[in-house]
Each structure stands twice: as structure tokens, then as C-alpha cells.
C-alpha positions, 0 to 999 in steps of 0.5 A: 738390362738395356736402357734406351730412351731420352728425357728432359728435366726442366727447372727454374732457378731463383735469384738466390741460386736455388732450383725449384719447379723441377719436372721431367718431360718428354720421357721415353717409356721404360726410362722413368726411373732414370728421369726421376733420379735426374730430377731428384738430383737436379732439385738439389743443385744450387747455382751462382746467384743469377741476379734474377729468376731464370725460368724453364732451363732444360737439361736433356739426357739421351741413353742409347746402347747397341742391341746385343747382336750389333755389339757382338758383330762389332767384336768379330772380325769381318771376312773380306773377299 
């Protein structure tokens, strides 16, 4: 299956480095499972202690795959005149 779309994962980092308040935003329709996977993963991250809370950190992911007909045309040599 082709996957095309984008999303951002926003989260906060506590003074002890723990990640909390993780949420996927701006999710393209059809890419929700990837957004959830990244949100779940980022929710397990721990950062070096920043000294104070850091709010609204953004991690953006973009997935773009060529359409099948475009990919096939790139494989075939082009005739020139």
C-alpha cells in the first residue's frame, strides 16, 4: 500500500526529562496509524534534564511515495530525438 501524508507530534518535556502531553496534530487522512505509532514511541522518550519544563515541542513527519506510473516511467529509458 502507498502511504502519503504528513503529521506532527507535539509534546512537552518535564524538568526531569520525561515526555508527557503527547498528541498527534495536522494528521492527513489515511495516515493515522503512523501518527499513532510515532505518538506512542515519542511518549516513551526521555530527554536529558532540561532544568525547566519545555512545552509544545514539535516533531514533524512527512511520507511521500511516487505514484506507481511515475515510478515505472523512471525505470524505462526515455527515447530522444
